[in-house]
Steps between C-alpha positions, in 0.01 A plus 500: 500500500532437129631843403850490361742790459427710192153355453298747295244696695708590805554852380268722701497620859177310558643170380811547713279558805312178421831320455619619842175383658543161330860474621388570858234228471756264350747564781230425755398174332659171399669667202738666748702177489602598146648830618869518581483853643230498767638760741467869423878534506561215255215607272611864485861394447391280209275775364790746494733242350257409225436865415876564485547217252169509313654628176670163464173318574316682223790470257560129565136385516328735259776656288376845595597800708339571834135595434405867522196414713599533866199296613613209279851514648361516854266207437785293359722593795236415759451156349869432448591602857316195635784276388782726374839440659 
């Protein structure tokens, strides 16, 4: 999957649903080797951890506050949780 956190266009419910479907396909395919958090427990733990610290992510990488768009934050979190430690 080529989508990176904070890529424009991941800001609607429909695009988040498509992202989730793509993540499921990715986890079932050869791209799963790139994931560090492949169990539900590890993925959800990383998802919660990333969401807890996401203000620093946005500040450090984009010099901005957490976006107001909840779908954008969720999309970023879903992508980041693949490898977040």
